[in-house]
C-alpha positions as CSV (number, residue, x, y, z in Angstrom):
1,M,-137.6,-67.4,36.5
2,T,-134.9,-69.9,35.6
3,S,-132.3,-69.6,33.3
4,S,-134.1,-72.1,30.7
5,R,-137.4,-70.6,31.3
6,L,-136.3,-66.9,30.7
7,R,-134.5,-68.2,27.2
8,I,-137.9,-69.6,26.0
9,F,-139.8,-66.9,27.3
10,L,-138.1,-63.6,26.1
11,P,-137.8,-64.7,22.4
12,A,-141.8,-65.5,22.9
13,V,-142.3,-61.9,23.8
14,A,-140.2,-60.4,21.5
15,A,-142.2,-62.5,18.7
16,I,-145.5,-61.4,20.1
17,V,-144.4,-57.7,20.3
18,I,-142.7,-57.5,16.6
19,A,-146.0,-59.2,15.2
20,S,-148.2,-56.7,16.9
21,V,-146.2,-53.8,15.8
22,H,-145.9,-55.2,12.1
23,P,-148.9,-56.9,11.1
24,A,-149.4,-57.9,7.9
25,S,-151.9,-56.1,6.3
26,A,-153.1,-59.3,4.2
27,Q,-151.8,-62.2,2.4
28,I,-151.9,-62.3,-1.4
29,V,-151.3,-65.1,-3.5
30,A,-150.3,-64.7,-7.2
31,L,-151.8,-68.0,-9.1
32,G,-151.4,-69.6,-12.1
33,H,-148.8,-70.9,-14.8
34,S,-146.2,-69.6,-16.0
35,A,-148.0,-66.3,-16.8
36,V,-147.5,-66.0,-13.3
37,H,-144.1,-68.2,-12.7
38,G,-142.5,-65.8,-15.6
39,N,-139.3,-66.5,-17.7
40,V,-137.2,-63.7,-16.0
41,S,-135.4,-63.8,-13.0
42,E,-137.7,-64.4,-9.3
43,S,-137.1,-60.9,-8.6
44,E,-138.1,-59.5,-11.6
45,M,-141.7,-61.5,-12.2
46,W,-144.5,-59.1,-11.8
47,P,-145.9,-60.7,-8.2
48,A,-142.3,-59.7,-7.0
49,L,-142.4,-56.4,-8.0
50,L,-145.8,-55.7,-7.0
51,E,-145.0,-56.4,-3.6
52,G,-142.3,-54.0,-3.7
53,M,-144.4,-51.3,-4.8
54,L,-147.0,-52.1,-2.0
55,R,-144.3,-52.3,0.6
56,A,-143.1,-48.9,-0.8
57,K,-146.8,-47.5,-0.4
58,G,-146.5,-48.7,3.6
59,S,-148.3,-51.8,3.2
60,Q,-146.4,-55.0,5.0
61,V,-148.4,-57.4,2.4
62,H,-146.7,-60.3,1.6
63,V,-147.3,-61.5,-2.7
64,A,-146.6,-65.2,-3.0
65,N,-145.8,-66.5,-6.4
66,A,-147.6,-69.6,-6.9
67,G,-147.1,-69.7,-10.5
68,V,-145.9,-73.3,-11.9
69,W,-144.4,-73.7,-15.6
70,G,-146.5,-75.6,-18.2
71,E,-149.5,-75.9,-15.9
72,T,-152.8,-76.8,-17.1
73,T,-156.0,-75.5,-15.4
74,D,-157.0,-78.9,-14.0
75,Q,-153.6,-79.0,-11.9
76,T,-153.9,-75.4,-10.8
77,L,-157.5,-76.4,-9.6
78,A,-156.0,-79.6,-7.9
79,R,-153.2,-77.7,-6.0
80,T,-155.1,-74.5,-5.0
81,P,-156.1,-75.6,-1.5
82,S,-152.6,-76.3,-0.9
83,A,-150.8,-73.1,-3.1
84,V,-153.3,-71.0,-1.4
85,P,-152.6,-70.8,2.4
86,A,-155.2,-69.9,5.4
87,G,-155.3,-66.0,6.2
88,T,-154.6,-65.3,2.3
89,K,-157.1,-62.6,2.1
90,L,-156.6,-61.7,-2.0
91,V,-155.5,-64.3,-5.1
92,I,-154.8,-62.3,-8.2
93,L,-155.8,-65.3,-10.8
94,C,-153.5,-65.6,-14.0
95,D,-154.7,-68.4,-16.0
96,N,-156.3,-69.1,-19.2
97,P,-156.4,-72.4,-21.5
98,A,-153.0,-72.2,-23.5
99,N,-151.3,-75.2,-21.4
100,D,-154.6,-77.8,-21.8
101,V,-155.2,-77.0,-25.3
102,R,-151.3,-77.9,-25.8
103,H,-152.1,-81.0,-23.8
104,N,-155.0,-81.8,-26.2
105,M,-157.4,-81.0,-23.6
106,S,-160.6,-79.2,-23.8
107,P,-160.6,-75.4,-23.8
108,A,-164.6,-75.3,-22.5
109,Q,-163.2,-77.6,-19.7
110,A,-160.3,-75.4,-19.1
111,M,-162.8,-72.4,-18.7
112,Q,-164.8,-74.6,-16.0
113,N,-161.6,-75.5,-14.1
114,I,-161.0,-71.7,-14.0
115,A,-164.6,-71.0,-12.2
116,A,-163.9,-73.8,-10.0
117,I,-160.9,-72.2,-8.9
118,K,-162.9,-69.0,-8.2
119,S,-165.6,-70.7,-6.6
120,Q,-163.4,-72.7,-4.1
121,L,-161.6,-69.8,-3.3
122,K,-164.8,-67.3,-3.0
123,A,-166.2,-70.1,-0.5
124,R,-162.8,-69.8,1.6
125,G,-163.6,-66.1,1.4
126,I,-161.1,-65.1,0.1
127,R,-161.2,-62.2,-2.8
128,V,-160.5,-63.2,-6.4
129,V,-158.8,-60.6,-9.0
130,D,-158.7,-62.2,-12.2
131,V,-155.8,-60.5,-14.3
132,W,-155.6,-62.5,-17.6
133,G,-157.0,-59.6,-19.5
134,T,-154.7,-57.3,-18.2
135,Y,-151.8,-59.9,-18.6
136,M,-152.8,-59.7,-22.4
137,S,-153.1,-56.4,-22.6
138,V,-149.9,-55.8,-21.5
139,W,-148.3,-58.8,-23.3
140,R,-149.6,-56.9,-26.5
141,Q,-147.6,-53.6,-25.2
142,P,-144.2,-53.0,-27.5
143,G,-141.2,-54.3,-25.4
144,S,-143.4,-56.3,-23.3
145,V,-142.7,-59.9,-24.2
146,G,-139.1,-61.8,-23.8
147,P,-137.7,-63.6,-26.4
148,D,-139.4,-66.5,-26.5
149,G,-142.5,-64.5,-27.6
150,R,-144.8,-66.1,-25.4
151,H,-143.7,-64.8,-21.9
152,L,-143.1,-61.2,-20.6
153,S,-140.0,-59.9,-20.6
154,V,-138.4,-57.5,-17.8
155,E,-140.3,-54.7,-19.3
156,G,-143.5,-56.2,-19.6
157,N,-143.3,-57.6,-16.2
158,K,-143.1,-53.9,-14.6
159,K,-145.8,-53.3,-17.1
160,M,-147.9,-56.2,-15.1
161,A,-147.0,-55.0,-11.5
162,V,-147.9,-51.5,-12.4
163,A,-151.5,-52.2,-13.7
164,V,-151.9,-55.0,-10.9
165,V,-151.0,-52.6,-8.0
166,G,-154.4,-50.7,-8.4
167,M,-156.4,-53.6,-8.4
168,V,-154.8,-54.5,-4.8
169,R,-156.7,-52.8,-2.1
């Protein structure tokens, strides 16, 4: 084998070996608005903390944070195909009509958009876990809300990750 072919062949074999030894057990996407994106540093947001907890349990899973600050449900619906890549096994959906209402949109239409997001994902064979109720439960706990009064604090993000980790299997 020539030197140039060997330079191509060896990295390819190494990549295959590494991929087979450390396969990702699942691809998870946290999808929604600022309830997902957060108002703390990226490493302190609940999707990143959730990934760390799952990895501590031995999973090689990656949790992608696909939250967009200020996004309405129709915007989330429109970007769902690109925000949730092929190979995703689970979407953790954390969305509600709050941004829609602030933009004078109908809460009923927002709920239809959320239902359409779930339907679209399920049609692709992706399991959906809706954690909005969990988010609100954490949000109501003392010390869970940050200085803006609307988004989770660092402590709230920790509580959210702990609450969600049991929902991921």
